[in-house]
C-alpha positions as a Python dict, from the first residue, in 0.01 Angstrom:
ca = {
    (1, 'X'): (0, 0, 0),
    (2, 'X'): (183, 360, -131),
    (3, 'X'): (78, 650, 79),
    (4, 'X'): (170, 1029, -19),
    (5, 'X'): (429, 1078, 175),
    (6, 'X'): (558, 787, 62),
    (7, 'X'): (594, 926, -273),
    (8, 'X'): (673, 1303, -130),
    (9, 'X'): (981, 1170, 44),
    (10, 'X'): (1105, 1033, -322),
    (11, 'X'): (990, 1379, -474),
    (12, 'X'): (1196, 1542, -210),
    (13, 'X'): (1508, 1332, -204),
    (14, 'X'): (1529, 1302, -596),
    (15, 'X'): (1530, 1712, -583),
    (16, 'X'): (1754, 1743, -282),
    (17, 'X'): (1498, 1948, -127),
    (18, 'X'): (1453, 1933, 278),
    (19, 'X'): (1129, 1847, 485),
    (20, 'X'): (917, 2119, 452),
    (21, 'X'): (842, 2185, 831),
    (22, 'X'): (1047, 2108, 1158),
    (23, 'X'): (982, 2115, 1509),
    (24, 'X'): (1094, 2371, 1731),
    (25, 'X'): (1147, 2405, 2123),
    (26, 'X'): (802, 2225, 2295),
    (27, 'X'): (748, 2425, 2576),
    (28, 'X'): (552, 2286, 2866),
    (29, 'X'): (326, 2349, 3188),
    (30, 'X'): (511, 2147, 3439),
    (31, 'X'): (335, 2151, 3872),
    (32, 'X'): (739, 2178, 3941),
    (33, 'X'): (1043, 2313, 3735),
    (34, 'X'): (1281, 2263, 3951),
    (35, 'X'): (1198, 1928, 3947),
    (36, 'X'): (1137, 1872, 3619),
    (37, 'X'): (1531, 2122, 3531),
    (38, 'X'): (1658, 1782, 3801),
    (39, 'X'): (1528, 1476, 3616),
    (40, 'X'): (1571, 1639, 3179),
    (41, 'X'): (1935, 1709, 3310),
    (42, 'X'): (2042, 1426, 3515),
    (43, 'X'): (1778, 1185, 3234),
    (44, 'X'): (1921, 1245, 2927),
    (45, 'X'): (2230, 1517, 2952),
    (46, 'X'): (2022, 1872, 2890),
    (47, 'X'): (2176, 2188, 2965),
    (48, 'X'): (2036, 2496, 3095),
    (49, 'X'): (1970, 2701, 2709),
    (50, 'X'): (1877, 3075, 2705),
    (51, 'X'): (1501, 3176, 2763),
    (52, 'X'): (1300, 3516, 2689),
    (53, 'X'): (1065, 3314, 2924),
    (54, 'X'): (1045, 2984, 3138),
    (55, 'X'): (1367, 2705, 3197),
    (56, 'X'): (1504, 2588, 2833),
    (57, 'X'): (1672, 2265, 2833),
    (58, 'X'): (1833, 2083, 2477),
    (59, 'X'): (2177, 1996, 2342),
    (60, 'X'): (2494, 2251, 2321),
    (61, 'X'): (2357, 2458, 2061),
    (62, 'X'): (1985, 2376, 2110),
    (63, 'X'): (1723, 2450, 2290),
    (64, 'X'): (1473, 2179, 2327),
    (65, 'X'): (1219, 2245, 2564),
    (66, 'X'): (1139, 2529, 2779),
    (67, 'X'): (956, 2471, 3107),
    (68, 'X'): (679, 2686, 3289),
    (69, 'X'): (548, 2641, 3627),
    (70, 'X'): (198, 2694, 3654),
    (71, 'X'): (18, 2313, 3654),
    (72, 'X'): (-132, 2242, 3997),
    (73, 'X'): (-102, 1842, 3918),
    (74, 'X'): (8, 1599, 3725),
    (75, 'X'): (-86, 1519, 3338),
    (76, 'X'): (-367, 1245, 3333),
    (77, 'X'): (-267, 1009, 3023),
    (78, 'X'): (-536, 862, 2820),
    (79, 'X'): (-825, 1004, 2925),
    (80, 'X'): (-857, 1373, 2764),
    (81, 'X'): (-736, 1491, 2404),
    (82, 'X'): (-435, 1675, 2306),
    (83, 'X'): (-62, 1593, 2404),
    (84, 'X'): (11, 1181, 2332),
    (85, 'X'): (326, 1220, 2373),
    (86, 'X'): (686, 1362, 2245),
    (87, 'X'): (973, 1196, 2025),
    (88, 'X'): (1341, 1320, 2107),
    (89, 'X'): (1494, 1213, 1740),
    (90, 'X'): (1876, 1128, 1812),
    (91, 'X'): (2108, 1089, 1490),
    (92, 'X'): (2226, 722, 1575),
    (93, 'X'): (2231, 411, 1735),
    (94, 'X'): (2525, 503, 2001),
    (95, 'X'): (2346, 779, 2099),
    (96, 'X'): (2017, 598, 2149),
    (97, 'X'): (2197, 275, 2306),
    (98, 'X'): (2345, 538, 2549),
    (99, 'X'): (2032, 724, 2681),
    (100, 'X'): (1926, 375, 2670),
    (101, 'X'): (2145, 279, 2928),
    (102, 'X'): (2065, 614, 3094),
    (103, 'X'): (1735, 574, 3181),
    (104, 'X'): (1863, 250, 3315),
    (105, 'X'): (2124, 352, 3511),
    (106, 'X'): (1848, 658, 3671),
    (107, 'X'): (1546, 392, 3681),
    (108, 'X'): (1380, 525, 3499),
    (109, 'X'): (1106, 340, 3394),
    (110, 'X'): (1170, 220, 3002),
    (111, 'X'): (988, 46, 2710),
    (112, 'X'): (1260, -53, 2484),
    (113, 'X'): (992, -10, 2109),
    (114, 'X'): (1087, -149, 1742),
    (115, 'X'): (859, 48, 1510),
    (116, 'X'): (1092, -105, 1182),
    (117, 'X'): (1035, 251, 1072),
    (118, 'X'): (1249, 373, 1359),
    (119, 'X'): (1388, 182, 1748),
    (120, 'X'): (1169, 361, 2057),
    (121, 'X'): (1205, 403, 2355),
    (122, 'X'): (910, 498, 2579),
    (123, 'X'): (856, 717, 2901),
    (124, 'X'): (736, 978, 3105),
    (125, 'X'): (914, 1228, 3289),
    (126, 'X'): (775, 1330, 3651),
    (127, 'X'): (421, 1494, 3570),
    (128, 'X'): (310, 1214, 3350),
    (129, 'X'): (360, 1274, 3025),
    (130, 'X'): (465, 1083, 2746),
    (131, 'X'): (806, 1128, 2610),
    (132, 'X'): (999, 859, 2357),
    (133, 'X'): (1371, 912, 2310),
    (134, 'X'): (1315, 757, 1863),
    (135, 'X'): (1550, 611, 1662),
    (136, 'X'): (1503, 655, 1272),
    (137, 'X'): (1537, 376, 1053),
    (138, 'X'): (1371, 416, 711),
    (139, 'X'): (1629, 179, 582),
    (140, 'X'): (1506, -39, 740),
    (141, 'X'): (1146, -53, 595),
    (142, 'X'): (1056, -217, 281),
    (143, 'X'): (625, -121, 222),
    (144, 'X'): (330, -143, 456),
    (145, 'X'): (15, -408, 411),
    (146, 'X'): (-302, -352, 362),
    (147, 'X'): (-340, -294, 710),
    (148, 'X'): (-703, -520, 647),
    (149, 'X'): (-699, -774, 880),
    (150, 'X'): (-367, -655, 1135),
    (151, 'X'): (-130, -400, 1205),
    (152, 'X'): (129, -545, 888),
    (153, 'X'): (435, -348, 794),
    (154, 'X'): (740, -532, 527),
    (155, 'X'): (1133, -531, 553),
    (156, 'X'): (1312, -470, 168),
    (157, 'X'): (1319, -858, 160),
    (158, 'X'): (1012, -922, 195),
    (159, 'X'): (976, -1046, 576),
    (160, 'X'): (626, -913, 766),
    (161, 'X'): (684, -671, 1090),
    (162, 'X'): (383, -640, 1333),
    (163, 'X'): (468, -224, 1389),
    (164, 'X'): (493, -328, 1712),
    (165, 'X'): (763, -552, 1896),
    (166, 'X'): (1020, -579, 2172),
    (167, 'X'): (1375, -501, 2101),
    (168, 'X'): (1652, -691, 2247),
    (169, 'X'): (1791, -457, 2509),
    (170, 'X'): (2140, -693, 2545),
    (171, 'X'): (2197, -649, 2176),
    (172, 'X'): (2039, -261, 2189),
    (173, 'X'): (2246, -200, 2499),
    (174, 'X'): (2578, -345, 2390),
    (175, 'X'): (2589, -66, 2079),
    (176, 'X'): (2676, 134, 2404),
    (177, 'X'): (2939, -52, 2559),
    (178, 'X'): (3174, 186, 2489),
    (179, 'X'): (3005, 488, 2497),
    (180, 'X'): (3019, 757, 2762),
    (181, 'X'): (2690, 773, 2972),
    (182, 'X'): (2797, 1160, 3227),
    (183, 'X'): (2838, 1297, 2795),
    (184, 'X'): (2544, 1578, 2717),
    (185, 'X'): (2271, 1466, 2453),
    (186, 'X'): (2415, 1425, 2148),
    (187, 'X'): (2404, 1783, 1959),
    (188, 'X'): (2233, 1621, 1664),
    (189, 'X'): (1911, 1546, 1882),
    (190, 'X'): (1634, 1733, 1753),
    (191, 'X'): (1186, 1685, 1846),
    (192, 'X'): (1091, 1457, 1610),
    (193, 'X'): (755, 1394, 1637),
    (194, 'X'): (433, 1444, 1841),
    (195, 'X'): (197, 1214, 1918),
    (196, 'X'): (-193, 1338, 1951),
    (197, 'X'): (-490, 1168, 2096),
    (198, 'X'): (-815, 1408, 1918),
    (199, 'X'): (-1213, 1311, 1907),
    (200, 'X'): (-1182, 1342, 1516),
    (201, 'X'): (-977, 1204, 1282),
    (202, 'X'): (-1031, 1376, 967),
    (203, 'X'): (-1132, 1680, 1123),
    (204, 'X'): (-702, 1687, 1269),
    (205, 'X'): (-580, 1539, 883),
    (206, 'X'): (-733, 1850, 735),
    (207, 'X'): (-602, 2110, 959),
    (208, 'X'): (-248, 2004, 939),
    (209, 'X'): (-307, 1906, 597),
    (210, 'X'): (-381, 2321, 559),
    (211, 'X'): (-17, 2356, 689),
    (212, 'X'): (176, 2177, 507),
    (213, 'X'): (173, 1790, 645),
    (214, 'X'): (112, 1542, 391),
    (215, 'X'): (-135, 1195, 469),
    (216, 'X'): (65, 880, 524),
    (217, 'X'): (-147, 640, 683),
    (218, 'X'): (-557, 679, 741),
    (219, 'X'): (-664, 408, 929),
    (220, 'X'): (-969, 522, 1095),
    (221, 'X'): (-1058, 82, 1129),
    (222, 'X'): (-790, 130, 1439),
    (223, 'X'): (-848, 477, 1503),
    (224, 'X'): (-548, 633, 1445),
    (225, 'X'): (-371, 825, 1110),
    (226, 'X'): (-9, 992, 1078),
    (227, 'X'): (123, 1225, 810),
    (228, 'X'): (476, 1300, 710),
    (229, 'X'): (679, 1611, 582),
    (230, 'X'): (895, 1510, 339),
    (231, 'X'): (1104, 1274, 492),
    (232, 'X'): (1122, 883, 472),
    (233, 'X'): (1062, 889, 750),
    (234, 'X'): (700, 963, 754),
    (235, 'X'): (607, 1016, 1093),
    (236, 'X'): (595, 1355, 1200),
    (237, 'X'): (252, 1370, 1329),
    (238, 'X'): (135, 1103, 1468),
    (239, 'X'): (-318, 1068, 1507),
    (240, 'X'): (-549, 892, 1762),
    (241, 'X'): (-901, 881, 1896),
    (242, 'X'): (-868, 588, 2129),
    (243, 'X'): (-1016, 750, 2374),
    (244, 'X'): (-1375, 752, 2180),
    (245, 'X'): (-1599, 1092, 1986),
    (246, 'X'): (-1676, 1213, 2311),
    (247, 'X'): (-1271, 1261, 2485),
    (248, 'X'): (-1234, 1635, 2619),
    (249, 'X'): (-925, 1876, 2655),
    (250, 'X'): (-773, 1869, 2959),
    (251, 'X'): (-828, 2007, 3250),
    (252, 'X'): (-703, 2363, 3270),
    (253, 'X'): (-480, 2306, 3575),
    (254, 'X'): (-279, 2045, 3389),
    (255, 'X'): (-1, 2029, 3274),
    (256, 'X'): (-29, 2054, 2888),
    (257, 'X'): (253, 2134, 2628),
    (258, 'X'): (293, 2311, 2268),
    (259, 'X'): (511, 2282, 2008),
    (260, 'X'): (666, 2547, 1788),
    (261, 'X'): (759, 2504, 1403),
    (262, 'X'): (1031, 2675, 1256),
    (263, 'X'): (1053, 2619, 862),
    (264, 'X'): (922, 2880, 685),
    (265, 'X'): (698, 2921, 499),
    (266, 'X'): (490, 2699, 635),
    (267, 'X'): (665, 2636, 996),
    (268, 'X'): (604, 3039, 1033),
    (269, 'X'): (202, 2983, 995),
    (270, 'X'): (275, 2675, 1215),
    (271, 'X'): (428, 2871, 1438),
    (272, 'X'): (165, 3123, 1485),
    (273, 'X'): (-68, 2816, 1540),
    (274, 'X'): (18, 2610, 1741),
    (275, 'X'): (304, 2786, 1954),
    (276, 'X'): (60, 2837, 2234),
    (277, 'X'): (42, 2647, 2607),
    (278, 'X'): (-242, 2439, 2514),
    (279, 'X'): (-233, 2105, 2340),
    (280, 'X'): (-188, 2231, 1927),
    (281, 'X'): (-558, 2180, 1827),
    (282, 'X'): (-790, 2427, 1617),
    (283, 'X'): (-1040, 2487, 1858),
    (284, 'X'): (-1386, 2497, 1621),
    (285, 'X'): (-1285, 2114, 1370),
    (286, 'X'): (-1243, 1972, 1711),
    (287, 'X'): (-1471, 2126, 2020),
    (288, 'X'): (-1785, 1958, 1851),
    (289, 'X'): (-1641, 1636, 1637),
    (290, 'X'): (-1938, 1427, 1450),
    (291, 'X'): (-1966, 1098, 1642),
    (292, 'X'): (-1960, 831, 1362),
    (293, 'X'): (-2323, 692, 1193),
    (294, 'X'): (-2483, 465, 1437),
    (295, 'X'): (-2490, 87, 1267),
}
């Protein structure tokens, strides 16, 4: 199965074009800024960055997170629309494995998964917000299945893959055998993608297509869709309706996030529309979703 995002990726590669949109810093409201700073500096080796407002963290050359106080209770994962998780992309296998070892060393619960097109380490911050360390591996991906009976991907040799499988922890950690676990987060790390819980897939897809993203998978029967932006890694925004059509946004006192983007001209528009301290969802399209028709 071919997708529009895959076709765009091939065209962009032939023409030498960069991705249409890239993410800038993600702003987070947290219950305890000092605790959050301690977590990110110890868990991943982030360093302080200059910021006009809030507390900025990232690599030596790039701001990834901007923390604000104001939340009065932890995030309620899987109960409200908005942020599902944020992925921090790393440049290579060694950095992925090094951060895996670092998370374990800091006694942070982590779930290592293989998505074929990427490897992922799932974990939560102290406020319960979902994060992923992502190592993009599109060269391991061959094609999509038809998704009629199951989620199925195929590698370049035609071998099937379920789309989510456990990583071999011993093999992954072996890549970090000679790495410096105390080193800071790699300079090439960046915000790679965001996943959102939404009450209406069609409305969400239409909104992000207007910003320049291109649909990849649209699977309403499992409540999932994603969109790309011109890379062979075609998962730049993930959307799901797993909370149902009656799901509501989080209470104002809960931790929330807003992603800003920085690629013109679409990126400037996305920055204006998504650089809020609330989940980056269009208010009109999502406030009153149309439920599916009764069978």
